[in-house]
N, C-alpha and C positions, 0 to 999 in steps of 0.2 A: 674810549671811542674817538673818532676822528672829527676834525673841524674841516668841513668841505663846503664847496659852493656849486651851485648849478646856474649856468647862464643859458637861458631859454627854458621857459616853463609853459610850453604848449601842452598838448595832451600827454605826450610821452615824458617830457621833462618834468611835468608836475607829478606824474606817477612815480618817477625815479626819486624825486625830492621827498615826496610823502613817505615812500618806503625807507629811505635812508634815515629820516627823522624817527620813524617808528623803530628802527634798529638801534637807535640811541646816538646817532651821529648829531653833531651840532651843524645845522644846515642854514646857509645863507643863500638867497636866490635873487636873481635879477631877470627881468623880462622887459622888452620894449613897451608892452602894455602892462602897467603896474597892477591892474586889477587881477591879473592871472597869478601874480605872486601873493597878493593879499589874501586870496582864497586859501593859501597854504598855511596861513597863520594858525589855523585850528590844529595843525599838526606840529606846531612849534617852529616852523620855518620862518626865519627872519628875512624881511625884504630889504634890498639895497637899492640906492638911488642910481648907481652907475655900476658898470662891470668892474671897474677898479675897486670900488667900495666892497663889492661882493667877494672879491678874491683875497682881500687883505687877511693874512693870518691863516689862509686855507692850505692844508697839505695836499688836497686834490681839488681840481676844478673840472666839472663835467659840463661839456658843451652839447646842447641838444638843439640845433639850430636848423634853418631852412636850407641853406645851400652854401657853396664855397664863398661867394661874395660876403654873405653875412658872417661866416666864420672868420674871414680875414678882418672885417670891420670890428667884430666883437673882441677878437684877440688883441687887436691894436688898441682898443679902448681899455682892455684889462691890464695891459703890460705894466702900467705904472704901479699897480697894486700887487703884482706877483713877486713872491720871494724866490730866491735862486733854487730852493728845494721843492717848490710847488710843481706838481705833475698835472699837465693838461690832458684830460681824457675826452677825446672828441667822438661823440656818438652820431654825428651828422652823416647822412648819406651824401657823398660828394663825388666829383669827377676824379677818376683814378689819377690822371696825369697831374692835376692840380694838387691832389692829396700827396702824391710822392714828392713833389717839389716842396710842399709845406713841411712835411716830416723832415726832409733834409735841411731846409733852411732854418727852421726853428731850433732844431737840435744843435745845429752848427753855431747858432747864436746863443746857446746856453739855456734855451727854453726847453724844458722836458715835455715832449709832446708825443702822444700815442693816438693812432686812429683806431677807434673801437666801435664800429657800427654794430647794430643789433637786428635780430629777427624777433621782434616782439611788439605787441601793442600795449596800451596802458594796463590792462588787467595782468598781463604777464610781468610787466615791470613792477607792479605792486606786490606780486607773489613770487618773485625771483624765478620765473620760468622763461622759456625761450632760449635763445642763443646769443652769445656775444663773441665777436671776433676781434683780434688785435693785430696790428702791424706797426713796426717801428723797432727801435733798439731793444734787443733781447734783455739786456741788463735792466732797462727801464721797466719792461713788462714784468720781469721777475720781482722788481721792487714793489709792485702794486697788485700782483696776482692775487694775493690773499685778501685784499680789499675789494677787488672786482668780483671775485667768485660769489659772494653772497648776493650779488645783484642779478644773477642769471642762473638758469638751469644748466647751461653748458657754456664753458669759456674755452676758446680755442686760439692759440697763438699761431698766426698764419705765416710769420716770418719777418725778417728785418727789412725786406723790400717794402718800401712805404706804401705802395698802392695795392698790396695784396688783399687787405681786408675790404677796401673800397671795391675792387673788382669782384670779389666773391659776393659782396652785398648785391651788386648788380646782377650776378648770376641768379641769385635767389629771387630777387624781385622780378626779374624777367620771367622766371617760371611761375611765380605767384600771379603776376599781372596777366601773362599769357593764358594760364589755366583758367583764370577768372573770365577772360574773354571767351574761351571755349565753352565754359559752363553757361555763360550768358546765351550763347548760340544754342546750346542744348535746351535751355529753357524756352527759347524762341521756337525751337523745333517741337517741343512739347505743347506750347500754346497753339501752334498751327495745327497740331494733330488732336486737339481737344483732350489732352492728357494732363493730369495734375503735375505741377512742377516738382512737388516732393516725390512723386513716383519716379520721375526722371533722375532725381538726385539719389534715390535709393538704388537705382540700377548702377549708377557710377560707383557706389560703395561695393559692388560686387567685383569691380576691376582691381587688380593688384598693381596700382600705379607705381609703387616702389620697385617692383620687379620689372615693369616696363622701362623705367628709367635706367635701371642697372643693366638690363639685357639689350634693349634696342638702343638706349643712349650710349652704352659702352661700345657697341658695334659702330654706331655713327661716328663717335669720337675717333675710332681707329680707322675709319674709312672703309668698313666692311659692309657692303650693300648687297650681300648674297640674298636673292629674292625668297621671301616667304609670304609676302603680300605685295603683288606687283603694283607698281605705280598706276598703271592704266586701270586696274580694278579698284584701287583706292579712289581714283578720280571719279569713276562711275558712281561709287557710293556717295561721294561728296556731291555729285550732281543731284542724286536723289534727295539729299538733305536740303540743298539750296532750292530745288523745285518745290519741296514740301513747304518751305518757309515763305515762298513767293516773294512779295514785295516788302516783307517785314524787315526792319533794320537788323543787321547782323554785325557782330564785333570782330570776329577773327577768321571764320571759315572762308569768306570770299577771297581774302588775301592768300590763304593756303591754296585755294583752287587756282588762283592766278599763277602761283609759283609752280604748281604741278603742270599747268598748261605749258609753261616755258620749257620745262624739262621733257615733256612728251614731244613737243615740237623739235627738240634736239635729238629725238630718237631713243629716249631712255625709258619708254613706257613699260618694258619688260623687266626692268630692274626693281628692286624693292622700293616701296614708297618713301623709305627713309633717305633715298637719294637726294631728297630736298636739302640735306646737309652736305652735299658733295663739295661745294666751295668752301664751307667752313672747315672741312676735314683736310683740306690741302695745306701743306706745310711749305713755308718759304715764300 
């Protein structure tokens, strides 16, 4: 088995480190708050005092950090302990432009670096579920693919363009966060209507969201706004929702209503309500 290191042992990093130790890897970890690493001792994870100490002798180093600034700081602190053959696997959700620059810069400097963000929480990380994406040099990905595969349910190489995994991570998180905002508004609508929240969630389970994404989403991406549900009618329905909720705080639907109002003022009320994506569908 491998000698690996984890830099960053928050909820996700701790779960990854625990799972790796259970698979038989020799795991060393570092975290700014030492107590989070010490909790992993029960699984055989060794604590390191510094990032450089953690990565010495490691064939792979996994970064699970907060943001771009922390990634840069921690990599800088680890450089003294890295061997030329060590591969840095960065699972941090980061800004695509900065990620692309980091992939290019580090690999040009001889540091083997891949950006590998994930769609998974701690339980999925412990049980090799969820998805992991990778972007960077293909040869480098090929060299660690067999080691990354046991960490996830799905492993996808997005391409050598360094920002591709970062961009796709934002696509997914935008959908997750946006959908959660809409669900919050559905629950507000249920509360305002004296209906149990779980009954509203049950109704949502009747909808084929995957088909909606494929069909409506595909048409939106192509700029096809052939009407099947006119914007003016969708706005009327949204008015009913907002009036039902009254003064209760809402997370997402008021912003959708404001965008619809802009487009109706431009004379687009008879087009499909998905015309909200008209500017995003423009090329050039």
